C-alpha positions, 0 to 999 in steps of 0.5 A: 507075655501073658499073665494070668491073675490068680484068683484071690479071696478073703475069709468067709463069714463062717471062717471068721466066726470059727476064728473069733470063737477060738480066740474067745476060748483062748481068752476065756482060758488064759485071762483067769490063769494070768490073773490068778498067777499075778495074784499068787505072785503078790501073796508070795511077795507079801508072805515073804515079807511078813516072814522076814519081819517075824524073823527080825522080831523074834531076833530082837526079842530074844537078843541078849541086849533086849531092853527089859521093861519091868523085868520083861522082854520087849517087842519092837513096837511103839508102846516100847518108846511110851513105857511109864509108870508115872501116874500122871503119864497114864490114863485111867478115866473109863468114862472119857468119851471125847477125843484124847488130846495126848496119847497116854503112856503105856504101863506095859511098854513093849512087853505086850502086843495086841490088836489095833483098833480103828473105826471108819466114818462110813466113807470107806477111806481113812481120812486125816479126821480119823486119826484121833484117839477116842476114849474108852467110853465112846460110842461104837460108831464114832470114827477114830482110834480106840483104846485098850486095857492094860492091867498093872499090879491090879490097876487098869489103865487105857492105852492107845491100840496103835502102841502095837504097831511095829517100829521098824526103826528099832529093827533097822537100828540093830541091823536085824532087817535090811531096810523097811519092807516094801509092803510096810505103810507109813504107820511103820515108816514105809510107803507100802499098803500094809500096817505091821503090828504084834498081836497078843501072842507075839506074831506079826500081823497086818492091816490094810493101811487105807482101811485098818479094820479087823476085816482087812487083816492079812493079804488083801490082793495088793502088793506092795 
């Protein structure tokens, strides 16, 4: 028997170039689409967490058993646990520029939100050395947490701006939320990337935990 070998040949150089060009075009189209889809998915998850926390905060604030402070309803923020009108507990020294050893009490309790203020030392990372609270007269570039003013009965006091951070235990304790959101950071008792707080209008806002400056408000293309 005679076997006739069929002619075998590979791709020509032109054919390979065409195939590679087609793959390149497909990659150029698909990679941005996939990346954009993943980013949108993260933002949707983030938005859902923020909406869930806002609903819980609203329910807490409007609940009949909301614990009042000086006649006002309170938000579930850390300032609520520091409420005091005792002069010795409150901070009034506007000339203080050093580190405040003990976080002062809050004359407004949890009745008023605001914006947390933190300053980096320039390395772009939130270090343990930057967790200190600085006095009202501190220089602009000194690292650490800042104070805000709180006026009560005509007297101006200074409070830790971390008082505006949401205390998730106040929500979970009343079963207003089914656990700490996955996106909530250790500032709120979680392990996620965002620090939740209440602004002056009672709205839930977030800061990026690793760099909680005003430039890092809202979604930062990361989840959780």
